[in-house]
Structures are given as structure tokens and as C-alpha cells.
N, C-alpha and C positions, 0 to 999 in steps of 0.2 A: 462547486456543488459538493455537499457533504452527504454521505450515505449514513444516516443515523440509525441506531437501533438494529444494526446488522447482527449483533451477537459477538462480533469480533472484538469490540471494545471491552468485553468482559473477560477476555482471555489473557492469562499470564503463562508464558511458555519459554522453555529454554531456547537460547539463541541458536544452537545447532539444529534443533527441530524446526524452528521458524525458517531458517535458511533453506533447509531441505524442502519444506512445503512450498515456500515461495518460488524456488527454482523450478520445482515440478510443475507449477502453475504458470510459468513464463514470466515471472516478476524478477527484476534484477535489482541488486543493491547498488552496484557501481560505487561511486564516491559519496553516497548519501548516508554517511554515518559519522558519528564522533564517539567519544567514550561513554556517552549517556544515551544516545538515540540512534535509531536505524529507520530508514524509510525505503521501502521497496516500491518499485515503479513497474507498471504495465503500460507500454507505449502503444498508442493508436495512431497510425499514419493513414489518413483518408483524404479524399479530395478537398474536404472543408478545412483541413488543417491537421496539426499534430496535437494530440491530447494525451495526458498522463493520468492514469488511475494510480493513486498513491496510498500506501499502507504504512502509516507511521507507528512507531513504538518507542518506549523509553525504558531504560534499565531500572528495575526496582531492586535489583540485587546484582552484584558482580560488575564486570567491566566489559563493554562491547569490544574495546581494543584488544583485550586479553582473551576474547572469545569465550567467556565464562558467565555471561549475563543471563538473567531471567528478565524477560521483557513483558511489559504491560502494553497491549496493543490499544490503539485509539481508533476513532471512526475513520474509515477510508474516505477519501475525497478525490475530486477530479478537477483538473485545470487544463487550460488551453495554452499552448506555447506560442509566443510571439517573438519573432527575431527582430532585433537583438536584445529585447528587454527581459525575456524570460517567461515564466509561467504566470498566468493570471487566474485567480480563483473566484473573482467577483460574481455577485448575483446577476449581473448584466450579461454574463457570458452565455453563449448559445452552445448547447451540447446536443448533437444529433441523437435522435431517439434510438437509433440502432446501436450506438456505442453505449448509451446509458443502459439499455436492455442487456447488452453483453456484459457490461461492468457489474450489473446486479447478479447475473449468473456467475460470474467470476468470483465475486464476493461470497456467494452462497457456497461455491465449491471449495474455496479456501477455508471458510468457516468449518465446513464438514471435515476436511482434511486435518485441520488444527485440533478439532475436538477429538477425533479418532486417536491422534498421537499425543495429546496433552496428558 
């Protein structure tokens, strides 16, 4: 499930500011980065399964590994985790309404925080 037109996809932001905002909002980077990309995750563990709200971005300037990048954010998206195969993002996936509503609120809050600091 892709959350299009959230406004986040229009933001270019320094890596350190992005890290600060995402951590403040409960999103973790973990190992989801390379020298050109970063993906922050917000994890939902509910009775129906494990879901991830993901916030991807790519470096338009600088180097993520050197921690000096400016990142262009992309549309956030949600997937469901299946053991042992990983996360599925297909249109056939079911996403409980309560986590979709929460994800929309989380995206709005992150957008507001990013705009304030950008």
C-alpha cells in the first residue's frame, strides 16, 4: 500500500535532520541504508500480523555512509511481514483499518515536523 501525495515526497532534507525527526516519531533506520539510500521503518505488531510503514529516501547530494547527504524523500508505503520470506507489498494484502488510520496520522505528523525543520 503506497501513501501517495502525502507531501513527504516533495521534501529534500539534510540527513541529520531526517534522522532526528524519524527517531522522534518512533521510526528506526536499523540496517536499511546504503551509500545512496535510507529507509526508516515504523513497526506494527498486532494480532493480525506484523506490518511495516516505510519511509524511503535517496541521496541527491553527499553520501549516506559519510553522514553528509541531502535526501529526497519518496512516497511512504506499508507492507506485511511473512516469516520466512519477508515483507510483501502487493495489492492483494489486507491492511487493518486501524493501522492504516494510524499510519496516515503518523505520516502527517512526520510531514509537519520535516517542514518545520527543513
